[in-house]
C-alpha positions, -999 to +999 in steps of 0.1 A: +528+483+572+496+469+554+472+495+541+439+491+553+409+486+531+402+524+529+435+532+521+436+510+493+404+524+479+415+557+484+447+552+466+431+531+433+402+562+434+432+589+432+447+567+403+413+571+384+409+609+388+447+613+377+441+595+347+404+592+342+407+566+311+365+558+316+354+590+309+377+598+276+365+558+262+332+576+267+333+602+250+348+580+217+323+551+221+295+580+221+313+596+188+311+560+173+278+554+180+270+586+165+288+579+134+267+550+131+233+564+136+243+590+110+253+566+084+222+544+093+235+515+107+221+520+141+184+531+149+192+563+175+180+559+208+147+575+229+153+610+238+171+617+277+177+576+272+213+564+277+226+535+257+249+509+274+269+510+242+282+545+252+294+533+287+306+498+286+327+479+255+317+450+239+339+423+260+326+443+290+297+429+310+301+451+341+323+481+346+331+512+368+326+542+365+343+575+387+321+603+385+336+635+397+339+671+387+362+668+355+371+697+332+370+669+306+329+674+307+329+715+309+293+729+320+281+750+291+258+766+318+290+779+339+307+756+368+288+775+397+268+753+417+235+770+411+237+768+374+248+731+378+221+725+400+195+736+374+209+718+346+207+684+369+171+695+375+165+697+339+186+668+325+165+637+341+174+605+318+167+570+317+192+541+307+187+501+292+215+492+320+216+484+357+232+511+377+245+516+417+257+541+430+280+546+459+287+579+476+323+573+484+330+606+498+314+643+495+278+649+484+255+644+456+220+655+449+198+630+433+167+640+410+141+609+408+105+611+395+107+649+402+119+643+439+154+655+449+173+638+479+208+645+492+234+618+493+256+615+519+292+598+523+285+560+525+249+562+509+242+534+487+214+540+459+199+515+437+178+529+410+143+515+396+151+512+359+121+532+349+125+560+366+143+587+350+167+604+369+201+624+375+229+632+399+245+664+406+280+663+425+280+690+447+319+700+445+351+684+440+357+663+471+326+639+457+335+607+444+307+588+431+311+550+424+291+540+395+287+501+392+272+496+357+257+463+342+243+453+308+211+444+313+214+407+297+242+405+319+221+413+350+193+392+341+209+362+328+239+364+357+235+385+386+196+374+389+205+339+387+231+347+421+202+357+443+178+342+461+143+346+446+127+355+479+154+383+485+147+422+484+165+427+457+156+399+435+118+413+438+128+448+434+149+441+401+127+417+385+097+444+391+120+474+378+133+456+350+096+442+335+071+453+356+055+483+352+032+481+384+040+506+412+070+502+431+099+524+450+116+550+429+149+536+446+162+516+476+187+538+497+211+524+523+234+538+545+266+514+545+272+505+584+309+502+597+309+466+603+295+455+569+322+439+545+307+461+516+338+482+516+355+450+513+339+439+486+341+470+467+379+469+471+379+435+452+355+445+422+376+479+423+412+460+418+394+434+393+387+465+371+418+476+375+442+450+370+422+436+337+431+400+346+415+369+330+375+368+338+380+397+356+342+402+347+329+366+364+348+382+392+333+418+391+297+402+389+305+382+422+317+408+444+284+431+431+265+404+442+283+400+474+277+440+480+241+431+476+235+402+497+256+419+525+228+452+520+200+426+521+213+412+554+219+446+571+183+453+558+168+423+574+193+434+607+175+472+605+138+455+600+139+433+628+153+461+653+129+488+644+099+498+657+064+483+645+056+514+626+092+520+613+093+483+600+062+484+577+079+480+539+060+487+508+080+456+493+062+434+520+022+456+515+030+450+473+041+411+476+007+404+497-014+427+473+004+409+443-006+370+457-036+381+463-048+407+442-084+392+430-098+390+466-074+413+484-090+442+506-080+472+525-097+452+555-077+422+550-044+440+552-053+457+581-057+426+594-025+413+582+000+440+590-016+452+618-026+484+608-056+503+604-073+507+570-065+543+569-030+540+579-025+512+552-043+531+524-024+564+531+009+543+530+002+528+497-003+557+482+024+579+495+050+552+490+039+545+453+018+574+443-012+553+435-042+544+454-045+509+469-076+508+443-055+515+412-027+492+424-049+461+425-069+472+391-036+473+375-025+438+384-061+428+374-053+444+342-016+425+339-035+390+344-056+404+316-027+405+298-010+373+306-045+355+297-055+370+268-020+359+251-017+325+264-052+311+271-085+305+250-107+319+269-129+348+256-130+384+269-163+380+289-154+353+306-115+371+314-139+403+327-158+379+350-129+359+363-110+393+373-142+408+387-160+429+364-192+431+367-198+431+329-175+433+296-180+467+288-166+483+323-137+458+316-127+470+281-128+507+296-106+499+322-078+478+297-080+510+272-075+531+297-046+518+312-029+505+279-047+529+253-059+497+233-087+472+232-083+438+247-092+424+214-064+443+196-040+433+221-047+394+218-039+400+180-010+404+182-002+370+195-025+358+171-003+373+142+026+363+155+038+395+158+061+413+190+039+429+217+054+461+220+070+471+257+052+493+278+061+523+298+055+545+325+048+583+322+031+603+351+019+572+368-001+558+338+011+528+316+009+534+282+016+517+247+048+538+232 
């Protein structure tokens, strides 16, 4: 009798648990990285930032990491749930690769941006790469499937397979490149009639069998999972009530397209909610007020104009709606800890502009 999709996935997971090669390989890669750093061959990574070279081999673009409670990684604080819980709350980290969580069985706690979320079986979580996070497995029954993709692969291959209007495309491009306010993560609960577990099975099979072009096939399967999730999202959105269907992606997309002139009154008319509801909704979803969101988009436009146009600072300030240059320069420096003139000089001197980071809701240069 032919095995069901679930039975086949169960067999693969049991095989990985009995032979956790991915865990031992990660330990070896981390040791090699430490040796190269100590020898001065590599620069040390930022604190609490995981490097893709510790999780993926050089010839891997995408891989699978099954997270489960294993004696390979004993807890120095003790193995009780409470000890592991406190450690997970402290050990928030970021990484320079893309990651998708799928709670296949059991439960886990996910700590994102100082908030705790309980993920049940069937939950899929896609993280904003700029957010610090950690995950705690509840007990030995938990099997958390992590799909890891190198940043370069994700930007060069996965994004090109997605429609530019798709919710995932918008989320990922902002998550990877744009420090403006977006949700910390996207969470889904896999429905029974979806094809997600079929695509997951094919991805796991390609990972295990290591046939020719398996990396390309795994990328296609991941993209298929995201398309299926996007379809599921659209169906749920159509069937939801009006209040429940308001999505922060839609609101932010509208603000992004009209940030020079948009007002709360305009948003109220566009989405058919009161100005107060829209204002509170933006604050709740992004942690920033409407005015802060609009101001940051203006300042991002200012960065673009400073680097890619011949406009002087007074003209840029006026075009972005600032009453005078002084007010514009104060807002710019408050957001980026640098003056517009200093920022523009990097372009003039053919120097690379440092990347921005977001800490405690503020954008800054490292």
